[in-house]
N, C-alpha and C positions, 0 to 999 in steps of 0.2 A: 426455632422455626423448623418444622419438618419439611423435608424436600419431597417433591412429587415422586411418586413411584408407580409402577405398573398397577393399575387398578384405581388410581386417582384421576378424576377428570370426568368427561362426559361419556355417557354410554354410547357405544357403537350401535347404529340403527339396525345392523344385520344380526349380530350375534350376542348383543348385550355386554360384550367385553369393553371395558372402559379404555379410552384412548388417551395418550399422553402427548402433548405438544413438545417435541424435543427442544425447540428454541426457548419456549417458556421455562422448561426444566433447567436449561443452561442458565437463564437469567436468574432463576431462583437459587441455583447453586452458587452463582456469583454473589448474590445477596447474603447467603449464609456464610460464605467465606469472609466477606467484608465484616459481618457481624461478629464472627467467632475467631478469626485468625489474627493474632496480634501483629504479625508481620504485615498483612494486608491492610490493617487498620491505619498504619502510619504512612502508607503510600499515597501520594497525591498525583495529579496529572503530570507534573514535571518529572517526578521520579519514575514514571512509567515510560517516558519517551525512549530511553535506550532499549527497552524490551520491544517496543513497537517497531523500532528500526530493525532490530535483530530478527524478529519474527517475519517482518516483511521480506527481508533478505532471504530467509530460509524458504519462504513460499516461492520466491522467484527462482531459487535453485531447483525446487521440486518441479516447477513448470518447465524450466529450460532443460532439465535432464529427463523429463517425461517419466517421472517416478510417481505412479498413480497412488500407491499407498502413502508415500510422503506427502503428496498433494492434499489428500484428504486430511491427514493429521495436521499439516501446516495451516490449512484453511481453518481448522478448528482452533489452533493456537492463536491465529490472527483474530478470529471471532471473540476469543476470550479477552483479548486486549480491548476490543470495542465494548464488550460487556463490562469490563473493569472500569473503563473511563466513564461509561454511562452511570454505573452504580456510584462512583465518586461524585459525579455531577448531581445525582438525585439528592444528595445530602448537603448541597451548597445552601447556606442560610439565606442568601440574597436572590440568586437566580437559578433555582433548581430545575433540572429536567431529567427525565429517565429514558430507558431504552425504548419505551413506547413512543415518547416524543420524537426520538431519533428516527424510529421506523416510520412514523406518520410523515415527518418532514421529507424523508427519502421518497416515500411513495408519492407524495404530492409533487415533488420535483420531477420524478420520472414520468408521471402522467402529463405534466406540462410540457416536457421536452420530447414527448412522443405523440404529437397531435395526429400523426398518421396511424397510430395504433388505437388511441383512446378518443379521437375526435374525427372531424370530417376531412382533415388534410390528407393529401395523397403523396406517397413517396414510393417510387418503383425502383430507385437505384440508391446505392450507398451515398452518392453525392447529394441527392435530394433529401435524404435523411439528415445529413449534416446541415443543410440549409435550415431545416426546421429546428434542429437542435441549437444551432448558433443564434437563430432569431429569438428563441425562448430564453437562452442564456443571456443575450444582450438585454432583453427586457427585465430579467431578474437583477442584473448587475448594472442597471442604468446609472447608478451613482459613481461608477468608476470613471476616472478621468485619464487614465493612462493604460496603454496596452500591457504594461508591466504589473498592473494591479492584480493581485491574486497569484502571482508567480512566486513560489517559495524559494528563497536563497539557500535553503537547506537541502534542496535536491542534489543528488550526485552530480559532480561537476560536468560530466559529459552529457547527462540528461538535461541539465540546466542550459548548457551551451546549445543543444539542439532546440530546446524550447525558445530560448532567446533569439536564435536565428529566425524562427518562424515569426516571433513578435516583431523583430526588426524589419523583416520583409514587409510587414503591413504598413510601416511608416517610412519605407524607402531607405532603410539602413542595411547595407550589405557588408561583405568582408572582402578585403583586397587579397589578391593572390600572394602567397608567402613563399619566399625563397628558402633555401636551406638555412636553418637557424644558426646564428652565431652567438646569440645571447639568450638569456632566459625569457626576456620579453618577446624576442622573435620566435622562440619555441612556442610560446602561448599563441602567437599569430598562426604558426604552422598547425598546431593542434586544432584551433578553431576552423581553419580551412579544411582539415580532414573531416571535421564534424559537418561542415557545410556540404562537402562531397557526399557524405553518408546521407544527409537529409535530401539532397537532390536525387539520389538513387533510391530513396525510400527505405534505406537501411537504418537500423538502430545502432548508433555508435557505441552506446554504453553496453548493449548486449554483445556486440562484436568483440569488445575488449574483454568482457567477462568470459566469453567462450574461448578466446585466445589464452586467457589466463588459466582456464581449466586445462587446456592442452599443455601449457607450461607446467602446471602442477603435476599432471600425469607424467611428463617427461622427467621431472625432478624425482618423483617417487620411483619411477622405473630405474633411474640412474642409481638412486640410493639402494634399491633392492639388488641391483647387479653388483654393487660394491659392498653390500652387506653393511652399510653404514647405519648405525642406530639413529633414530630420530632425535633431534635436539629437543631438550625440554623447553616448554613454552610457558610464559606468564603474561597475563594482560596487565600486570601492575596494579590491579584493582580498579582499572578504568571503568569497567562495566560491573554494576552491582549484581550480586547473585542472590536469588530468592525464588519464591514460589511462582513469580510471574515469568521466570526464565524457563519457558517450556521447550 
């Protein structure tokens, strides 16, 4: 299968130069990789999960460090994961769907959840926007029976704690004040209380810890540099697979 190239596509109305849809070209590139790359052919949805987690983390780093070049690249790497999953799904023998189905579903959802943009509803404040959004979401997820439905236990622990605090608040479940911890269980209580404080203040507990860890990393590197200590060798023990999806 030949990939789209400059000159393939629809003629531009102004100068007759043909235009290429970059997103379509990316999808066609993914299809060619799946067809021709023996490594990619043996990958399934589950095998891609570690790469999805890693690419998401790298995108977060680019956002929080305000690195524009890295941000653009990492957005592309994350898009590649979406295209990869969609291409795998398109070949499912029982319930196939492709990237076009994914895009159509996303568009339909966003139109439903923005009636103030695409319909007659009115929202002049962010709070009013959330009212429309939550009403549309509630209608879509009417089969859910618990506030916990749809909450992934695979979220980072601090982010999950912050999410669960919000869910618990809806049903009247709070967190007791924690004294200085004396046991591991009490440490859990104290950590949850700190997350509750962050949520009350409108802070992101997970981001706060990541930013503090970045400062700690910088302090360690500075100390090593001052002492001329060579970096220790590292090994992940093979826990994370290595391959072309590792962008």
